[in-house]
N, C-alpha and C positions, 0 to 999 in steps of 0.2 A: 251581262257582259258589257264592258265599257268600250266604246268605239275610240279610235285614235284621236278624233276631234275633241273628245271629252277628257283625255288624259292630260294631267298637268305637265308643264314643260320640264325637261330634264336640265335645262340651263342653270337654274339656281343651285341644284344639287352638284352639278359638275364644277361650278364656280367655287362652292364651299369646299369640295374635295381638293381642288387644285390649290386653293388658299391654304388649306391644312398641310398639303404636301410641301408647298413652299416654306411655310413657317417651321415645320418640323425638321426640314433639312437645311435650315439656315439661309434660305434664299429670300429675296425681297419680292413680295407679290405686287405686280402692277396690273391695273385694268385699263384697257383702251376702250373709250366710250365714243359713240357717234352722238353728237350733241344736237338736241332740238329743244323746243319749248318745255318739254317734260323733264329735262335734266337741269338740276340745280347745282351749278358749278360756277366758279369765278370766270366770267366771260373773257377777261383779259388774258387768260391762259389757253383759250381755245384757239386752235390753229387748223385751218382747212376743215372746219366743222367737226373736229375731233379733239379729244383731250386724253392724256395718259395720266393716271392717278396712282401714286404710291399708296397702297392700302395696308402697309405693314403696321403692326402694333406700335412701333416706334413713331410712326408718322401720323397716326390717327388716335382719336379717343372716341369712346362710345360707338365703336364699330358694330353694325348690325348687318349681317349678310342674310337678308330675308328672302322669301320666295318671290316677292314683288319688287323690292327695292334694296339697294345697297345704301346705307346711311351711315354717316360719321361726321365728326368735327375734326378740322385740321387748320393749321395756319398756312396762309399763302402770303408771302412777303411780309410776315410778321402780324398779319391781321387774322383773327379767328374767323372761320367760315363754317357754315353748316352745309354739308354736301348730301345730295340725294340723287341717286341714279336709278331709274327704272331698269330692272333686270333685262328687259328686251332691247335696251340700248347698249348693252355691253357687247363689244366686238371681239374682245379677247381677254384672257387672263394668262399671265406668264411670269416666269422668274426673270428678274432684271439681269441676273448674273449670267444666265446661259440661254435665255430666250425660250426655254421649254414651257409649253402650256397648251392652250386650246383656243381656237378662233371660232366665232359664231356668226351666222349670217344676220345682218341688220338691213332691213329694207330702207333704201334711200327715199322711197315714197313717203315714209313717215316723217322724215326730217323736214324742218322748215328753216333753211339757211338764212332767210330774210331776218329772222329773229336773232341771229348770232351777231356778236360784236365784230366790227371790222378791224379791231386792234390786233396787230400781230404780236403774239407772245410766244414763249417757249411751249412746245407741245407737251412737255413733261411737267406735270404739276406735282410737287411733293411737299410735305410739311417740313418747316424749320423743324328634232328637226334634222340639221345636216351637220351635227357636231362631230368633228374629227380632230385628232391630235395634230399639232403643228410642230414644225421645227424652224429654228431661225435661219435666215439667209442674210447675206451681207447687206448692211444698210447703215443708216445714221445711228449714232451712239444712244440717243434717247429711247428709241423704240425699235426693236428688230422688226424687219419685215417678216410676216408670218406666211408660211405657205403650207397648203394642205398635204398631208401624207395620204396616198391612195392605198 
């Protein structure tokens, strides 16, 4: 019998399922990421230690939603970039159009804010455990505030 500590995380499976749901229903899948040294993203687009990425097929190439990492290539400000996000740094995946998705806990203790760029840029970057569903609440246009449904 496998103990709970030996079970693999459900997070990558839920991310893939919600990605498929978004894509199949004509929605744009976004992932919100808590950035630290393990996250490979353009630092000029990181705001408040977080970045929101458009991971739709139109915005990315060579997208891989693996069990350990989300990897893809995309253009930021016209420059091609390789993106790599460890699955444990994903805070949420949701549909841009209606905010439906799922939020995940990410420990702030793992983050290393000193490594982040101090350049303020848009929180939304797109190309030219205790997992519970979430619903949108009023917020800024780039990323809906997610709240847990009990």
